TIVOMI-465481 format. One record per residue (C-alpha): x negated, y, z negated; residue in one letter. Coordinates in steps of 0.02 Angstrom, whole numbers, plus 32768, in hexadecimal, padded with zeros to 4 digits. Layout:
XYZA
...
end
This chain:
7CDB167AC4F5X
7C2F1648C4B3X
7BDA1687C552X
7C38172BC547X
7C071743C492X
7B51171EC4B9X
7B51179FC542X
7BA3181EC4D1X
7B2817FEC445X
7A951810C4BCX
7AC618C2C4E4X
7B0518F3C438X
7AD0199DC3FCX
7ADE19A4C33FX
7B271A41C2F8X
7AE21A9CC261X
7B681AC2C1E1X
7B651B2EC149X
7B401ADCC0A3X
7BD91ABEC038X
7B881A69BFA2X
7BD919C4BFD3X
7BE11944BF49X
7C3718B1BF9BX
7C0D183BC028X
7C881881C0A6X
7C4C180AC12DX
7C7F1777C0C0X
7D2517CCC09FX
7D3D17E1C15BX
7D15172BC17DX
7D9116EFC0FAX
7E181767C135X
7E10171BC1E3X
7E23166CC199X
7ECE169FC159X
7F0F16B5C20AX
7ED91604C234X
7F3715C5C19BX
7FD5161BC1DCX
7FD115CFC289X
806B1575C2CBX
806714F9C35AX
7FE01485C39CX
7F3F14B3C343X
7E9E14C7C3AAX
7E051459C39BX
7D9F14E5C34BX
7E1E1500C2BFX
7DBA1529C222X
7E451517C1A1X
7E41145AC198X
7ED0143EC11FX
7F4D147BC1A2X
7F9B140DC228X
800B1422C2C1X
80BA1464C2A0X
815114B2C2F5X
812E1450C394X
81E0145BC3D5X
82051511C3A7X
8281155AC422X
82A114B7C47FX
835514A7C444X
8379154FC497X
831B152FC537X
827F1591C50AX
81CC1564C4DFX
81A615C6C441X
811D1555C3FFX
808E15B7C3B1X
8081165FC35DX
8070167CC2A3X
80D21654C207X
80F416F8C1B2X
80C016E0C0FEX
80DD1656C07FX
816E1610C0E3X
818215C7C191X
81E91648C1EEX
819B169BC286X
81D61750C278X
81AC17AAC31AX
81B0185CC2D7X
8127184EC252X
80C617D2C2BFX
80BC1855C349X
807F18D9C2CEX
7FFB185FC297X
7FBA184BC349X
7FBC1907C363X
7F511922C2C8X
7ED81896C2F2X
7EC418DFC3A0X
7EAA198FC35BX
7E211947C2EDX
7DC51906C386X
7DDE19A7C3E7X
7D941A12C35BX
7D15199BC30DX
7CE01922C395X
7C25193DC379X
7C371924C2BEX
7C9C1885C2D8X
7C181844C350X
7B8F186EC2D3X
7BEC1807C252X
7BF51776C2CFX
7CB31772C2C4X
7CED17AEC36FX
7D1F1701C3ADX
7D9016E7C318X
7DE31792C324X
7E05177CC3DEX
7E4716CBC3BDX
7EBD1711C339X
7EFE1794C3B3X
7F141719C440X
7F6F169BC3D2X
7FF31722C3BDX
7FF91763C46FX
800516B4C4B9X
80A2169FC451X
80E91748C486X
80D2171AC53DX
813C167FC51DX
81BD16EAC4C1X
81CC1764C554X
820016FCC5EAX
828A1773C621X
826D182BC646X
82F81867C5D4X
82F717E2C54CX
828017B3C4C0X
82831725C442X
8261177AC39CX
827316F3C316X
82661638C2FEX
82AE15ECC260X
83341626C1E9X
82F61680C14FX
83821647C0DCX
8374158DC100X
82B61595C106X
82AF15E2C059X
83191555C012X
828914DCC031X
81D814D1BFEDX
817F1461C06AX
80E71460C0DBX
80F514A1C18CX
80C413F5C1C9X
815A13A8C16FX
81D51432C19EX
828813F7C1BAX
82E6149BC1A7X
834714E6C23BX
82D51535C2BEX
835915A3C30DX
83111627C380X
835716D7C393X
83401752C422X
836A1804C453X
83B81831C4FBX
840A18C5C551X
84A5189DC4E9X
8454186BC444X
83D518F4C443X
83351909C3E2X
82CC199FC417X
82671997C377X
822618E5C38BX
821618F5C449X
81B61998C432X
8141194CC3B1X
812218B5C41FX
80FC192AC4B0X
80801986C440X
803018E1C40EX
801D18A7C4C3X
7FD6194FC4FAX
7F5A1959C46AX
7F2718A4C485X
7F0D18C3C53FX
7E8D1949C516X
7E3718E1C48FX
7E2A1847C4FFX
7E04189AC5A6X
7D46188FC59BX
7D5417D3C580X
7DE617A0C5F1X
7E231829C666X
7EA117B7C6BDX
7EF4178BC618X
7EF01843C5E6X
7F4F186FC686X
7FD417EFC659X
7FE7183AC5ACX
7FF518E9C5F6X
807F18B2C66BX
80E2186CC5D8X
80C1190BC573X
8104197CC5FCX
819F1911C616X
81C21907C55CX
81B019C3C547X
822A19E4C5D5X
82A21963C58BX
829619B3C4DEX
82AD1A64C520X
83381A3DC59CX
83A419D3C528X
83951A29C481X
83D019DBC3E0X
83921995C339X
836D18DCC336X
83B618C5C288X
845C1907C2CAX
8458187FC34EX
841017F2C2E4X
845517EBC234X
83DB1762C205X
834A17DEC1F8X
839D185EC186X
836E1805C0E6X
82B817EEC117X
82771870C192X
82FE18F5C1ACX
82D61987C21DX
82F11A10C19DX
82A01A9CC201X
82F41A6BC2A4X
82A21A5CC34DX
82681B0DC375X
81BD1AF2C329X
81A31A51C38AX
81CF1AA6C42FX
814A1B2AC412X
80CF1AABC3CBX
80E21A3CC464X
80CC1ACFC4DBX
80321B09C47CX
7FE31A5DC489X
800E1A50C541X
7FB61AF5C55DX
7F211AB5C4F9X
7F1C1A19C566X
7F3D1A69C611X
7F181B24C607X
7FB81B36C66CX
7FF91BE8C656X
80AC1BAAC656X
80961B68C5A5X
80401C00C55AX
80C81C68C5AAX
81491BF8C556X
81001C10C4A7X
80EF1CCAC4C7X
819E1CE9C50BX
81EF1C7AC487X
81841CB4C3F5X
82141D12C3A4X
82AE1CAEC3D2X
82601C07C3A2X
82141C48C301X
815C1C3EC32EX
813B1CF0C2F7X
81CE1CFBC27FX
81A91C6DC208X
812D1C91C17DX
81151BE6C12CX
80BC1B95C09BX
80C21AE3C0DFX
807A1A86C174X
80C119D9C18AX
810E1956C1FDX
81AF19BDC1F4X
81721A70C1F1X
80F21A94C27AX
80F11B52C272X
804E1B69C213X
7FF31AEEC284X
803C1B41C31EX
80071BECC2E1X
7F561BB3C2BAX
7F451B59C362X
7F7C1BF3C3C3X
7F0B1C63C35AX
7E791C01C3A0X
7E981C4CC44CX
7E9C1CFBC406X
7DFF1CE5C39DX
7DA11C9BC42FX
7DD21D2DC49EX
7E3C1CCBC518X
7EE41D1CC4F8X
7EF41D72C5A2X
7F9C1DC9C5B3X
7FE11D74C519X
7F7A1DCEC495X
800B1E27C441X
806E1D86C426X
7FD41D26C3EDX
7FAC1DAEC36EX
80581D93C323X
80381CD8C31BX
7F911CFAC2C8X
7FE11D6BC246X
80531CDDC211X
7FC31C60C215X
7F601CCEC1A0X
7FF61CDFC12DX
7FF01C23C115X
7F341C1DC100X
7F321CADC084X
7FBE1C57C023X
7F511BBBC017X
7EBC1C22BFDEX
7F241C78BF56X
7F061D22BFA6X
7FB21D48BFEBX
7FEA1DCDBF70X
804C1D53BF05X
809E1CF5BF94X
80291C63BF7AX
803B1BA7BF7EX
80491B64BECEX
7FB01B0FBE83X
7FA31A8DBDFAX
7F3E1ABABD5EX
7EB41A4FBDA7X
7EAA1AB4BE48X
7F0F1A4EBEC5X
7F871AA0BF3FX
80361A68BF10X
80C51A6DBF8DX
813B19DFBF63X
815B195EBEDBX
816318D2BF5BX
80BD189EBFA8X
806F1948BF8EX
7FC41916BFD1X
8009190CC082X
802319C8C07AX
7F7719E1C02EX
7F201981C0B9X
7F7E19DEC144X
7F5F1A89C0F5X
7EA81A60C0D9X
7E961A2FC18FX
7ED51AD9C1C7X
7E601B31C14EX
7DCF1ACBC190X
7DED1AEEC249X
7E131BA6C22BX
7D721BB9C1CBX
7D151B7CC265X
7D7C1BEAC2DAX
7D4B1C84C277X
7C971C4EC261X
7C821C39C31DX
7CA11CF3C336X
7C591D2FC28EX
7D061D69C25AX
7D5A1D6AC1AFX
7E081D46C16CX
7E5D1DE4C12FX
7ED71DB7C0A4X
7F421E2FC03EX
7ECF1E10BFABX
7E2B1E26C008X
7DBC1DE3C090X
7D8A1D2CC093X
7CEE1CF0C0EDX
7CF61C51C158X
7C7E1BF9C0E0X
7CF21C21C04EX
7D881BDAC0ACX
7D261B3AC0C7X
7CF31B37C011X
7DA91B3EBFDDX
7DD51AB4C059X
7D481A4DC00FX
7D8F1A68BF60X
7E331A18BF96X
7DDA1984BFE5X
7D6A196FBF4DX
7E05196EBEDDX
7E4A18E0BF47X
7DA8187FBF3CX
7D981889BE80X
7D671937BE47X
7E08194EBDE5X
7E421948BD30X
7E5D188BBD38X
7DB71868BD93X
7E1D17F8BE05X
7E0917E6BEC1X
7EB117F0BF1AX
7E6217A0BFB3X
7E7316E5BF94X
7DCF1687BF94X
7D631723BF88X
7CF91736BEEDX
7D0116CDBE50X
7DAE1701BE13X
7E461707BE85X
7EFD16CABE85X
7F0C160DBE80X
7FCA15FEBE82X
7FF31651BF27X
80A71656BF62X
808215EEBFFCX
80C91543C025X
803314FDC081X
7FB51536BFFFX
801714EFBF6CX
8037143FBFB1X
7FAB13C1BFD6X
7F7B13B9C08EX
7FC91335C0FFX
7F1912F2C112X
7F1112D6C056X
7FC612A9C034X
80081257C0D2X
80B91238C093X
814312B5C0B8X
81661338C033X
82201359C03CX
827B13FEC031X
82A613F6BF78X
82151386BF48X
81A11418BF67X
81FA1484BEE8X
81F913FEBE63X
814513C5BE79X
80E6145EBEB6X
81441503BEAEX
815514FDBDF2X
80AD14AABDD5X
802F1504BD67X
7FA114B0BDC6X
7F331517BE38X
7F561513BEF3X
7F0A1473BF3CX
7EE214D3BFDCX
7E88157ABFC9X
7EDB15F6C03EX
7E391650C066X
7E4B1706C097X
7F01171AC068X
7F2A17C8C024X
7FB017AEBFA1X
8035182FBF76X
7FCD1877BEEBX
7FE518CBBE43X
80741937BE06X
807119F3BDE8X
801319DABD45X
7F8F1966BD8EX
7FE118CDBD40X
7FE51828BD9EX
802D177DBD77X
7FE416EABDD6X
807F167CBDEBX
80CA1631BE89X
8177166BBE59X
8137171EBE50X
81451733BF0CX
814217F1BF06X
808F17E8BEC9X
804A1740BF02X
808D172ABFB4X
80171755C044X
804E1798C0EDX
800917ABC19CX
802C1866C196X
7FC7187EC0F8X
7F2F1823C13BX
7F25186BC1EAX
7EE6191BC1BFX
7E5E18D3C150X
7E02188EC1E7X
7DCF1938C227X
7DAC197EC17AX
7D3A18EFC146X
7CE018F7C1EDX
7CC119B2C1D9X
7C8319A2C127X
7C19190AC14CX
7BAF1976C1BEX
7B8919F5C135X
7AE419ECC0D5X
7AFE19A0C02AX
7ACB19D9BF7EX
7ABC197FBED9X
7AD21A19BE6DX
7B7419D2BE2AX
7BAC1921BE0BX
7C5418F1BE59X
7CA218D9BDAEX
7C771987BD6FX
7D0F19F4BD7EX
7D381AADBD74X
7DE31AEDBDAAX
7DDF1B81BE23X
7E0F1C2CBDE5X
7EA71C84BE2DX
7E961D3FBE49X
7F251DB3BE1DX
7F781DF7BEBAX
7F791EADBEE8X
7FD91F05BF73X
80581F86BFADX
80F31FB9BF49X
81601F2CBF8DX
81211E9FBFFBX
81991E3AC063X
81981D85C09BX
820F1D57C12AX
824B1CA6C145X
82D11C56C1B2X
833B1BDDC14EX
83B81BA6C1D3X
83ED1BBDC288X
84871B96C2F0X
84DA1BC0C396X
85671C3FC39CX
85B71C71C442X
85201C30C49EX
84A41C94C436X
84301C48C3B5X
84471C9AC30CX
83CA1C98C27EX
83E11CA8C1C1X
834F1D10C184X
83201D0BC0CCX
82B11D99C092X
825A1D9ABFE9X
82121E3CBFA7X
81941E43BF1AX
816C1EDBBEB0X
80AF1EE9BEB6X
809C1FA2BE8DX
80711F82BDD7X
81091FDEBD93X
81C31FBBBD83X
82281FF9BE19X
82D42041BDF2X
8306207CBE9FX
82D7204BBF50X
83102078BFFFX
82E71FF6C083X
82E0201EC13CX
83061F99C1C0X
82C71F9FC274X
831B1F2FC2F4X
83AD1EFAC286X
844E1ECCC2DFX
84A41E55C265X
84F01E55C1B6X
84881E65C118X
84B11E0EC073X
84661E35BFC9X
84461EF0BFE4X
84B51F8BBFD9X
84D71FE7C07CX
84C020A3C08BX
85042125C104X
847520FAC178X
84922050C1CDX
83D7202EC1C9X
83BE2051C110X
83EB1FE8C078X
83D01FF6BFBCX
83C51F80BF27X
84691F27BF02X
84C91F5EBE68X
84881ECDBDFFX
83D41F07BE11X
83C11FA0BDA2X
83061F8CBD93X
82871F17BDE5X
81FA1EF3BD6BX
81471EE8BDA8X
811F1E3FBDF9X
81D91E15BE06X
82301DE2BEA6X
82D91DFBBEFAX
83231DAEBF96X
83A11DDAC01BX
83E21D8BC0BAX
840B1DCBC168X
844E1D71C201X
842B1D98C2B5X
83EE1D4EC359X
834A1D6FC3AFX
82B51DC1C35DX
82A81DDAC2A1X
82C91E88C25DX
823C1EEAC20DX
82531F25C15AX
81EF1FACC102X
82002017C067X
824420C3C095X
8235210BBFE6X
823820D0BF32X
822E210DBE7FX
81E120BFBDE5X
820520CEBD2CX
end
C-alpha cells in the first residue's frame, strides 16, 4: 500500500476550491474520525493498529454455526455486529473516496480510509459464502445490552443470523450489494483483482435481493428492536442498482432504476431524511450526478424525476422548500430525530457537499421554491452544520470526541469507559462493568477519538452522561459521512475572520409559493392479488397568503380510493372534506389515496379565498 500511495502522491494534481471562511482544522477532524473506525474493529487486530487500548476480540464469531465471521465492526457502544448499518457505513466511506479522493490524498489519509473500507468488505466476503444466503448479524442485542464489559472480555452469546431464499432480507442484501459495488470502484485503482471480487459479490447479492424479495426484520425478529427496516426494501434495490451502474457502467442497471423508478418509489418518495434505513435521498442525488454531467443517454426523463426529488430534499435542508423544511434547532442545527440526531445531520451534510460540487462542475444552480441557491452557498450551509458539530454552537462543545478543548467525556461506549486490558489485565465481568464504570462520574479512561456522539436535543441542550445513550452514544453510521465532508473542507482555503467559538444562528427566510403546495410520501406498501399497492399520504399547505374557503383538486392517473377528501360528480375531482370550512394561511391538511404503480398527480383546479 505504501508504494501505491507514493505513486499516487507523485502524480497528485491539487484542486483549487472556493473559500468558505473555514475556522476549524478539518484535516485534524478527518484524522480523528478515522481513528474511531479502528476503535470499533472486531477480530484479530493488525500490526499497524493505531488505537492502542484495543485488543483482539470476537475470535470465534460464527464458529458454532460452521461459519468464519471473525472481523467486521462493532456497531456503536455495544458489541453486536449489525450487518445493515455496517454495510451503509462502507457505502458512505466508499462514496467519500469516489468523490473526494484527491482531497483525502492531500490530507495524507487515503491509506486509513481504504483500510477502513477493506476491514468491512473482508468481513462481507466471509458473510457471503453462498450465492443466495448472507450472514447479517453476530451477537444478540438483548443479551449484549445486559452486560457492560470490554470486547476483549466478552462472554455474551455470539449467535449469528442469516437471510436465505426462505428467510428473506432484500433490504440488507441490497445495501450490502451497494457497499460492495461502491467499494469496488473506490478500491479499483489500488487493487483491481480485489475490486473484481467485490463486484462479483455485489452482482450476486443484488440478484439475490431482487429475486427473493422480503424485509429482513420480518425474517429475523432479533433486529426489530435495534435496526428495523421501516421503509422496506424498495429503496435498497434501487440504491444497489445505482451503485452497480456507477461501478460498471452496465446499461442493465441504469435501465433497472429507470424502469422501476415509479413502482419502487425512487421518483415517488419526497423525503426529509437520508439514513441507514431510508436511502431515497442518497439514491436521488447519486442518479442526479449522471444527469448533471450530461451522461443520461436515453434515461433523461427518469433521471430528471430523480433529480426533482433530490432537490426537494436539498431545498428542505437549506430551509428554502416553501415551508416543507427540515426542522432546525434555535442554534441552527438540522433536527430530524430525538435519538442520535447527528447521524442524520452528517448524512444530509454529505449530500449537500457532493451536490454543491456537482452543480459547480457545470456552473449550475439549485432552483428551490424559495429562490436560487449557488453551489458556494450550499457548501457554506454544509460547513455551518459541520462547524456546529465541531464547537460553533450555543454550548461551545465539540460533539466529535477528542477534537478541540471541550468535548463529551462520558461516552456511552463500553470500551472507552473501562480501563484497557493492557492497563487492567483482570477480567471485568458482565455486571461488574455496570457497578464500577457505567455509573461512574469519572471521565472515560480511554478517549474515543473521532467518535461522533448522538448530539444535542431540539433546543441545543446536551447532557454528558453515559446513561444518556440517545445523546452520548456514537455509531458507525454517524461517523462514515464525515470522512468525505472533512476531506472536502480541509482542501478549502482558511480564514481567521471568526474564531471557532463565535456563534451566530442562521436566519430562516419565510417561504413563498403557489396557492397550495403538495408533498407526496409513501407510508406503506403491500402485495394484493400479485400487485404491489402503495399508501400515498399527501400534505397540502396553503401558501397563497390568504385563508382558503373552497378548493377543487384535480387528480391525474388516479385509479384507487381517496380518503380525507369529498368526492364530486367528476371521478377525478375532489373538494375539502366537511370538517374543513376554511384553511388559514400557512395551515396544512392531509389526505390519503391507495393504488399500485405510479403516483397520481394532484393540482389545484380552482379555489376561493375569504
